[in-house]
C-alpha positions as CSV (number, residue, x, y, z in Angstrom):
1,M,48.7,-3.7,14.6
2,S,46.0,-6.3,15.2
3,T,42.9,-6.3,12.9
4,L,40.8,-5.9,16.0
5,T,42.7,-2.9,17.4
6,G,40.3,-0.1,18.5
7,T,37.3,-2.4,18.9
8,G,36.7,-1.3,22.4
9,G,36.6,2.4,21.5
10,L,34.2,1.7,18.6
11,I,31.9,-0.2,20.9
12,R,31.8,2.8,23.3
13,L,31.1,5.1,20.3
14,I,28.2,2.9,19.1
15,L,26.7,2.8,22.6
16,R,27.1,6.6,23.0
17,R,25.7,7.4,19.5
18,D,22.9,4.8,19.3
19,R,21.8,4.6,22.9
20,T,18.3,5.9,22.0
21,R,17.9,3.6,19.1
22,L,19.0,0.6,21.2
23,L,16.6,1.6,23.9
24,V,13.7,2.1,21.5
25,W,14.3,-0.9,19.2
26,F,15.1,-3.6,21.7
27,G,13.0,-2.0,24.5
28,L,10.0,-2.3,22.3
29,V,10.4,-6.0,21.8
30,S,10.7,-6.4,25.6
31,I,7.7,-4.3,26.3
32,L,5.7,-6.1,23.7
33,A,6.5,-9.6,25.0
34,I,6.0,-8.8,28.7
35,G,2.8,-6.8,28.0
36,I,1.2,-9.5,25.9
37,A,2.0,-12.1,28.5
38,A,0.4,-10.0,31.2
39,S,-2.8,-9.5,29.2
40,V,-3.4,-13.2,28.4
41,A,-4.8,-14.0,31.8
42,G,-7.4,-11.2,31.5
43,A,-8.3,-12.0,27.9
44,Y,-8.6,-15.8,28.5
45,P,-9.2,-16.2,32.3
46,T,-10.2,-19.9,32.3
47,D,-8.9,-23.2,31.0
48,E,-12.0,-23.6,28.9
49,A,-11.6,-20.2,27.3
50,R,-7.9,-20.8,26.5
51,R,-8.7,-24.3,25.1
52,A,-11.4,-22.9,22.9
53,F,-9.0,-20.2,21.6
54,F,-6.3,-22.9,21.1
55,E,-8.6,-25.0,18.9
56,T,-10.1,-22.1,17.0
57,T,-6.7,-20.6,16.2
58,N,-5.1,-23.9,15.1
59,G,-8.1,-24.3,12.7
60,D,-7.6,-20.8,11.2
61,P,-5.1,-20.9,8.4
62,T,-4.7,-17.1,8.3
63,Q,-3.4,-17.1,11.9
64,I,-1.2,-20.1,11.2
65,M,0.2,-18.3,8.1
66,A,0.8,-15.0,10.0
67,I,2.3,-16.5,13.2
68,G,2.3,-20.3,13.2
69,P,0.4,-22.9,15.2
70,I,-0.1,-22.8,19.0
71,Y,1.6,-25.7,20.8
72,D,0.0,-25.3,24.2
73,S,-3.2,-23.7,25.7
74,S,-1.5,-22.5,28.9
75,P,-1.2,-18.8,29.5
76,G,2.5,-19.0,28.7
77,G,1.9,-21.0,25.5
78,I,-0.7,-18.5,24.2
79,A,1.6,-15.6,25.1
80,A,4.5,-17.2,23.3
81,W,2.4,-17.8,20.2
82,R,0.8,-14.3,20.1
83,V,4.1,-12.4,20.3
84,R,6.3,-14.8,18.3
85,G,5.8,-13.3,14.9
86,Q,6.0,-9.6,15.8
87,A,8.9,-10.0,18.2
88,A,11.0,-12.1,15.7
89,L,10.5,-9.6,12.9
90,L,11.1,-6.6,15.1
91,I,14.3,-7.8,16.6
92,G,15.5,-9.1,13.3
93,L,15.0,-5.7,11.6
94,A,16.5,-3.9,14.6
95,S,19.6,-6.1,14.5
96,L,20.2,-5.9,10.8
97,F,19.7,-2.1,10.7
98,L,22.0,-1.6,13.6
99,V,24.9,-3.6,12.1
100,I,24.6,-2.0,8.6
101,R,24.3,1.5,10.2
102,N,27.7,1.0,12.0
103,T,29.5,-0.8,9.2
104,R,28.5,-0.1,5.6
105,A,26.8,3.3,6.3
106,E,29.9,4.5,8.1
107,E,32.1,3.6,5.1
108,E,29.6,5.2,2.7
109,S,29.7,8.5,4.7
110,G,33.5,8.6,4.9
111,R,33.6,8.4,8.7
112,A,35.1,4.9,8.6
113,E,38.0,6.2,6.5
114,L,38.6,9.0,8.9
115,L,38.7,6.6,11.8
116,G,40.8,4.2,9.8
117,S,43.5,6.8,9.6
118,T,44.0,6.3,13.3
119,V,45.0,3.2,15.2
120,V,41.9,1.1,14.2
121,G,42.2,-2.4,12.7
122,R,40.5,-3.7,9.6
123,H,37.9,-5.8,11.4
124,A,37.3,-3.5,14.3
125,A,34.2,-1.8,13.0
126,L,32.5,-5.1,12.1
127,T,33.5,-6.7,15.4
128,A,32.2,-3.7,17.4
129,A,28.8,-3.6,15.5
130,L,28.3,-7.4,15.9
131,T,29.3,-7.3,19.6
132,V,26.9,-4.5,20.5
133,T,24.1,-6.1,18.5
134,F,24.6,-9.6,20.0
135,A,24.8,-8.1,23.5
136,A,21.6,-6.0,22.9
137,N,19.8,-9.3,22.0
138,L,21.3,-11.0,25.1
139,V,20.1,-8.1,27.3
140,T,16.6,-8.5,25.8
141,V,16.7,-12.2,26.8
142,L,17.4,-11.2,30.4
143,V,14.8,-8.5,30.5
144,V,12.0,-10.6,28.9
145,T,12.8,-13.6,31.0
146,S,12.8,-11.5,34.2
147,G,9.5,-9.9,33.2
148,L,7.8,-13.2,32.5
149,V,9.1,-14.9,35.6
150,G,7.8,-11.9,37.6
151,Q,4.3,-12.7,36.3
152,G,4.6,-16.2,37.7
153,L,5.4,-18.0,34.5
154,P,7.9,-20.9,34.6
155,L,11.6,-20.0,34.3
156,G,12.4,-22.6,31.7
157,G,9.6,-21.6,29.3
158,S,10.3,-17.9,29.9
159,L,14.0,-18.4,29.0
160,V,13.2,-20.4,25.9
161,M,10.7,-17.8,24.8
162,A,13.1,-14.9,25.2
163,S,15.9,-16.9,23.6
164,S,13.8,-17.7,20.5
165,F,13.4,-13.9,19.9
166,A,17.1,-13.2,20.4
167,A,18.0,-16.1,18.1
168,A,16.3,-14.4,15.2
169,G,18.2,-11.2,16.1
170,W,21.5,-13.0,16.1
171,V,20.9,-14.6,12.7
172,F,20.0,-11.3,10.9
173,A,22.8,-9.4,12.6
174,A,25.2,-11.9,11.2
175,L,23.5,-11.8,7.8
176,A,23.7,-8.0,7.8
177,G,27.4,-8.3,8.6
178,L,27.9,-10.5,5.5
179,V,25.7,-8.4,3.2
180,A,27.6,-5.2,4.3
181,Q,30.7,-6.6,2.6
182,L,29.0,-7.1,-0.7
183,T,27.7,-3.7,-1.8
184,E,29.0,-0.2,-1.7
185,S,25.6,1.3,-0.6
186,S,24.0,1.0,2.8
187,R,20.6,1.3,1.1
188,A,21.4,-1.7,-1.1
189,A,22.7,-3.7,1.9
190,S,19.6,-2.9,3.9
191,G,17.4,-3.8,1.0
192,I,19.1,-7.2,0.5
193,A,19.0,-8.0,4.2
194,V,15.3,-7.0,4.6
195,A,14.3,-8.9,1.5
196,A,16.1,-12.0,2.8
197,L,14.2,-11.6,6.1
198,G,10.9,-11.3,4.3
199,V,11.5,-14.3,2.1
200,L,12.6,-16.5,5.0
201,Y,9.5,-15.5,7.0
202,A,7.3,-16.2,3.9
203,V,8.9,-19.7,3.6
204,R,7.9,-20.4,7.1
205,A,4.4,-19.1,6.5
206,I,3.8,-21.2,3.4
207,A,5.3,-24.3,5.1
208,D,2.9,-24.0,8.1
209,I,-0.2,-23.4,6.0
210,G,0.5,-25.9,3.2
211,E,1.3,-29.5,3.0
212,S,5.1,-29.1,2.8
213,A,6.2,-28.9,6.4
214,W,9.7,-29.7,5.5
215,L,10.0,-26.2,4.0
216,S,10.2,-24.7,7.5
217,W,13.6,-26.3,7.9
218,L,14.8,-23.9,5.2
219,S,14.0,-20.9,7.4
220,P,15.5,-19.8,10.8
221,F,12.0,-18.7,11.7
222,G,11.0,-22.4,11.4
223,W,13.9,-23.3,13.7
224,T,13.0,-20.8,16.4
225,Q,9.4,-22.0,16.2
226,R,10.5,-25.5,17.1
227,M,11.8,-24.2,20.4
228,R,8.2,-24.4,21.7
229,P,8.3,-22.3,24.9
230,F,5.9,-23.6,27.6
231,A,5.3,-26.6,25.4
232,G,8.3,-28.7,25.8
233,D,11.0,-26.0,26.2
234,H,13.4,-27.2,23.5
235,F,16.8,-25.6,23.5
236,W,18.2,-27.9,20.7
237,P,17.1,-25.7,17.8
238,L,19.7,-23.1,19.1
239,L,22.4,-25.5,17.8
240,P,21.7,-25.1,14.1
241,I,20.9,-21.4,14.7
242,L,24.3,-20.8,16.3
243,G,26.0,-22.8,13.6
244,L,24.4,-20.6,10.9
245,V,25.4,-17.5,12.9
246,L,29.0,-18.7,13.1
247,L,29.0,-19.5,9.4
248,L,27.7,-16.1,8.4
249,V,30.1,-14.3,10.7
250,A,33.0,-16.2,9.4
251,G,31.9,-15.4,5.8
252,A,31.7,-11.7,6.8
253,Y,35.2,-11.6,8.1
254,A,36.6,-13.5,5.1
255,L,35.0,-11.1,2.7
256,S,36.1,-8.1,4.8
257,A,39.7,-9.2,4.5
258,R,39.5,-9.3,0.7
259,R,38.0,-5.9,-0.1
260,D,39.1,-2.3,0.1
261,L,37.7,0.2,2.6
262,G,34.6,1.8,1.1
263,G,34.4,-0.8,-1.7
264,G,32.3,-3.9,-2.0
265,L,32.6,-7.3,-3.7
266,L,29.7,-6.2,-5.9
267,P,31.0,-2.8,-6.8
268,S,28.8,-0.2,-8.6
269,R,29.3,0.1,-12.3
270,L,30.8,3.3,-13.6
271,G,28.2,5.3,-15.5
272,P,28.7,7.3,-18.7
273,A,30.2,10.8,-18.6
274,T,26.8,12.4,-19.5
275,A,23.4,11.4,-18.4
276,A,21.0,9.8,-20.8
277,P,17.9,11.8,-21.8
278,G,15.8,9.6,-19.6
279,L,17.8,10.4,-16.5
280,R,17.7,14.2,-16.7
281,S,14.9,14.8,-14.2
282,P,14.5,14.4,-10.4
283,L,11.9,11.7,-11.0
284,A,14.3,9.7,-13.3
285,L,17.1,10.1,-10.7
286,A,14.8,8.9,-7.9
287,W,13.9,5.8,-10.0
288,R,17.6,5.1,-10.8
289,L,18.4,5.3,-7.0
290,Q,15.4,3.2,-5.8
291,R,14.8,0.7,-8.6
292,G,16.9,-2.1,-7.1
293,T,14.9,-2.0,-3.8
294,L,11.6,-1.7,-5.6
295,I,12.3,-4.6,-8.0
296,A,13.3,-6.8,-5.0
297,W,10.0,-6.0,-3.2
298,I,8.0,-6.7,-6.4
299,L,9.6,-10.0,-7.0
300,A,9.3,-11.1,-3.3
301,F,5.6,-10.2,-3.0
302,T,4.6,-11.6,-6.4
303,A,6.3,-14.9,-5.4
304,F,4.7,-14.8,-2.0
305,G,1.3,-14.1,-3.5
306,A,1.7,-17.0,-5.9
307,G,2.6,-19.3,-2.9
308,L,-0.5,-18.2,-1.0
309,G,-2.7,-18.7,-4.1
310,G,-1.2,-22.2,-4.4
311,V,-2.0,-23.3,-0.9
312,A,-5.5,-21.6,-0.6
313,R,-7.3,-24.4,-2.4
314,S,-5.6,-27.1,-0.3
315,A,-6.7,-25.3,2.8
316,A,-10.4,-25.1,1.8
317,E,-11.5,-27.7,4.4
318,Q,-9.9,-25.7,7.2
319,L,-11.4,-22.5,5.9
320,N,-14.9,-24.0,5.8
321,E,-14.5,-25.2,9.4
322,S,-12.9,-22.0,10.8
323,E,-15.2,-20.2,13.2
324,A,-12.9,-17.1,13.1
325,L,-13.2,-16.8,9.4
326,G,-17.0,-17.4,9.5
327,D,-17.3,-14.5,12.0
328,L,-15.1,-12.4,9.7
329,T,-17.2,-13.0,6.6
330,E,-20.4,-12.3,8.5
331,R,-19.0,-9.0,9.8
332,M,-17.8,-8.0,6.3
333,G,-21.0,-8.7,4.6
334,G,-21.8,-12.3,4.8
335,G,-22.6,-14.6,2.0
336,A,-19.0,-14.7,0.8
337,R,-17.0,-17.8,0.3
338,P,-14.7,-18.7,3.3
339,V,-11.7,-18.7,1.0
340,D,-12.5,-15.0,0.3
341,G,-12.3,-14.4,4.0
342,F,-8.8,-15.9,3.9
343,F,-7.7,-13.7,1.0
344,A,-9.2,-10.6,2.7
345,L,-7.2,-11.2,5.9
346,V,-4.0,-12.0,3.9
347,I,-4.3,-8.8,1.9
348,Y,-5.0,-6.8,5.1
349,L,-1.9,-8.2,6.8
350,M,0.4,-7.9,3.8
351,S,-0.7,-4.3,3.1
352,Q,0.8,-3.5,6.5
353,V,4.1,-5.1,5.5
354,I,4.1,-3.3,2.2
355,A,3.8,0.0,4.2
356,V,7.4,-0.8,5.3
357,Y,8.5,-0.4,1.7
358,A,6.5,2.9,1.4
359,I,8.2,4.3,4.5
360,Q,11.6,3.0,3.4
361,A,11.2,4.7,0.0
362,T,10.2,8.0,1.6
363,L,13.1,7.8,4.0
364,R,15.4,7.9,1.0
365,L,14.9,11.7,1.1
366,R,16.6,11.8,4.5
367,G,19.4,9.5,3.4
368,E,20.1,11.7,0.3
369,E,20.2,14.8,2.6
370,N,22.5,13.2,5.2
371,S,24.9,12.1,2.5
372,A,25.0,15.6,1.0
373,R,24.0,14.2,-2.4
374,A,20.8,16.3,-2.2
375,D,23.0,19.5,-2.1
376,T,24.6,18.5,-5.3
377,V,21.3,18.0,-7.1
378,L,19.8,21.2,-5.7
379,T,22.8,23.3,-6.9
380,G,21.4,22.9,-10.4
381,P,18.1,24.1,-11.8
382,V,16.1,21.8,-9.5
383,G,13.9,23.0,-6.7
384,R,13.3,21.3,-3.4
385,L,9.8,20.3,-4.2
386,R,10.7,18.7,-7.6
387,W,13.5,16.8,-5.9
388,A,11.3,15.6,-3.1
389,G,8.4,14.9,-5.4
390,G,10.5,12.5,-7.4
391,H,11.2,10.2,-4.4
392,L,7.6,10.6,-3.1
393,T,6.3,9.5,-6.5
394,I,8.4,6.4,-6.5
395,A,7.2,5.6,-3.0
396,A,3.5,6.0,-4.0
397,V,3.7,4.3,-7.4
398,G,6.1,1.6,-6.1
399,S,3.7,0.7,-3.3
400,G,0.9,0.3,-5.9
401,V,3.1,-1.9,-8.1
402,V,4.1,-4.1,-5.1
403,L,0.4,-4.5,-4.1
404,A,-0.5,-5.3,-7.8
405,G,2.3,-7.9,-8.0
406,F,1.0,-9.5,-4.8
407,G,-2.6,-9.6,-6.1
408,L,-1.6,-10.9,-9.5
409,G,0.5,-13.7,-8.0
410,M,-2.4,-14.8,-5.9
411,G,-5.0,-14.4,-8.6
412,L,-3.1,-16.2,-11.3
413,V,-2.1,-19.2,-9.3
414,Y,-5.5,-19.6,-7.5
415,G,-7.3,-19.0,-10.7
416,L,-5.3,-21.7,-12.4
417,S,-6.2,-24.1,-9.6
418,T,-10.0,-23.3,-10.0
419,G,-10.1,-22.9,-13.7
420,D,-11.3,-19.3,-13.5
421,V,-8.1,-17.3,-14.1
422,G,-9.8,-14.2,-15.5
423,G,-12.3,-13.9,-12.6
424,E,-10.0,-14.6,-9.8
425,L,-7.2,-12.4,-11.2
426,A,-9.5,-9.4,-11.4
427,R,-11.0,-10.0,-8.0
428,L,-7.7,-10.4,-6.1
429,L,-5.9,-7.7,-8.0
430,G,-8.7,-5.3,-7.2
431,A,-8.8,-6.3,-3.6
432,S,-5.1,-5.7,-3.3
433,M,-5.1,-2.3,-4.9
434,T,-8.0,-1.2,-2.7
435,R,-5.4,-1.2,0.2
436,L,-3.1,1.4,-1.5
437,P,-4.7,4.5,0.2
438,S,-3.9,3.0,3.6
439,V,-0.3,2.4,2.6
440,L,-0.1,6.0,1.2
441,V,-1.1,7.4,4.6
442,L,1.9,5.8,6.3
443,A,4.2,7.1,3.6
444,A,2.6,10.6,4.0
445,I,3.3,10.5,7.7
446,A,6.9,9.9,7.0
447,A,6.9,12.7,4.4
448,M,5.3,15.1,6.9
449,V,7.8,14.3,9.7
450,Y,10.7,14.6,7.2
451,G,9.7,18.1,6.3
452,L,9.0,19.2,9.9
453,L,11.2,17.1,12.2
454,P,13.8,15.4,9.9
455,R,15.9,13.9,12.6
456,L,12.9,12.0,14.0
457,T,11.6,10.8,10.6
458,A,12.4,7.1,10.9
459,I,11.4,6.8,14.6
460,I,8.1,8.5,14.2
461,A,7.2,6.8,10.9
462,Y,7.9,3.3,12.1
463,T,6.3,4.0,15.5
464,A,3.1,5.0,13.7
465,L,3.1,1.7,11.8
466,G,3.8,-0.1,15.0
467,L,0.8,1.6,16.7
468,C,-1.5,0.4,13.9
469,L,-0.4,-3.1,14.5
470,C,-0.8,-2.8,18.3
471,L,-4.4,-1.7,17.9
472,E,-5.4,-5.2,17.0
473,L,-3.7,-6.6,20.1
474,A,-5.6,-4.1,22.2
475,V,-8.9,-5.4,20.8
476,E,-7.9,-9.0,21.1
477,L,-6.2,-9.1,24.5
478,L,-7.4,-6.0,26.4
479,H,-11.0,-6.2,25.3
480,A,-11.0,-2.7,23.8
481,G,-13.9,-1.9,21.6
482,P,-13.6,-2.6,17.9
483,S,-14.2,1.1,17.3
484,I,-10.6,1.8,18.3
485,L,-9.5,0.2,15.1
486,K,-10.9,3.1,13.2
487,I,-7.8,5.0,14.2
488,S,-5.8,2.8,11.8
489,P,-6.0,3.6,8.1
490,F,-5.8,-0.1,7.4
491,A,-9.2,-0.6,9.0
492,Q,-10.8,2.1,6.9
493,T,-10.5,0.5,3.5
494,P,-13.2,-2.1,2.5
495,G,-12.1,-5.7,3.1
496,L,-12.4,-7.0,-0.4
497,P,-13.1,-9.6,-1.7
498,V,-15.5,-10.2,1.1
499,A,-17.0,-6.7,1.8
500,E,-18.8,-4.5,-0.7
501,F,-16.6,-1.9,-2.5
502,T,-17.2,1.7,-1.3
503,V,-15.2,4.6,-2.7
504,T,-15.8,7.2,0.1
505,P,-13.2,5.9,2.6
506,L,-10.6,5.6,-0.2
507,I,-11.2,9.2,-1.2
508,L,-10.9,10.4,2.4
509,L,-7.6,8.4,3.0
510,V,-6.1,9.9,-0.2
511,A,-7.1,13.3,1.0
512,V,-5.5,12.7,4.3
513,A,-2.3,11.5,2.6
514,A,-2.3,14.5,0.4
515,G,-2.7,16.9,3.3
516,L,0.1,15.3,5.4
517,T,2.4,15.3,2.4
518,A,1.6,18.9,1.6
519,A,2.5,19.8,5.3
520,G,5.8,18.0,4.9
521,L,6.7,19.8,1.7
522,A,5.8,23.1,3.2
523,G,8.1,22.4,6.1
524,L,10.9,21.3,3.7
525,R,10.7,24.6,1.8
526,R,11.2,26.6,5.0
527,R,13.9,24.7,6.8
528,D,17.6,24.4,6.2
529,L,19.0,21.1,4.7
530,G,21.6,19.1,6.6
């Protein structure tokens, strides 16, 4: 029997089982790219308007950090820049989650062992998952290219733009295939892959905003950025990208051949026969299950914050000349240093990313329920609310610790560069922690949906976060009134260190989070598990 026997059947199974996920995940990227391209002409109708936007944006280090520089002021060039960051991250996350779901998660649940008792080869599951994911990215290329050409944009630039998104998807699909061979837990595999994605994106961001442009060569996001759609249309960066994909896939197959089904090359250590006193509560169990992921997020964001603190001073001249940041500081209260506007925007953007951790930690409840481990815990003297409360506490406290690490990293490094460690540390730590209530609202939405509509928890929670991100695009590209941003909890918290601190919106957001969480827990008490 060949190691690929049964691959076709597994491909059909994945397409049948994950058809909705494929449509939502990859369809969202296509809609985002086509929709933003369609709105650019209305937002910047003249060459003068586009040129002014081009010059302003390339002088704004926060935009360069978040997305990168604009390479051309044409409608296609602006559209390619505006969607680049979101599309690459979305398609990268979709690809890695899809591969891990159909490889490591299948082994963890025991379904892969059941299928393996039939005529299915050792590498069939990995091959099927990679094939479907690579094909989904390729279909995205065709859909986005067709949509852009239909709007009158050049075929070459449209194809390069769509291919740059898919290239990110291919890289992280291959990375997920490799990581899935290392651990015995799908949660750990997802955590490692997501952390790698975040670190590589941060490397690109620091390279673009700082004076070390060579750093971008260490990140595939830097490679895709060099494809420059509508500004040269370079296909050559696909060569190192495809080389990396082939290397990762080859590594995944080599590792798959060396391990047992259900095992990993980094196996979990056997624990003692009886639990330690500190592990005899639902909260302690939740900490034990989630500590690896939380530590990875803390380390990644502390390091990223330190990197941003290091480049902030070197970007001072750009900050002083940035019209966008001048307008921001004026709206937020005026009189603040331009560098404070930079930190305010950075903290605002990163709080939205940290909301991914809060949602991910809350979704652990659904994972424990699906794996039937929750049933084992609940057969003892543990109620549902205590069990769920342990994971929700980790999600809330963990989010605060990640935010604190981010603020401490920025404050310490920037303070050392200015000679005012104590002052900058306190200011940036406080500014970061002020964003915690906004993050808690997103976690509370996930908790509410888990209690009431458990099967839709992930889709609704991440969709809510996506809508918060899209509100800014509506204001920027569709000329919607700024008041629409009030729908987003991230727009409710004061933009420290620029704005004045006000406690009222923080109390209201905490109250909203508490209400949503209570609704979810009430639903959990009434419904059946499983």
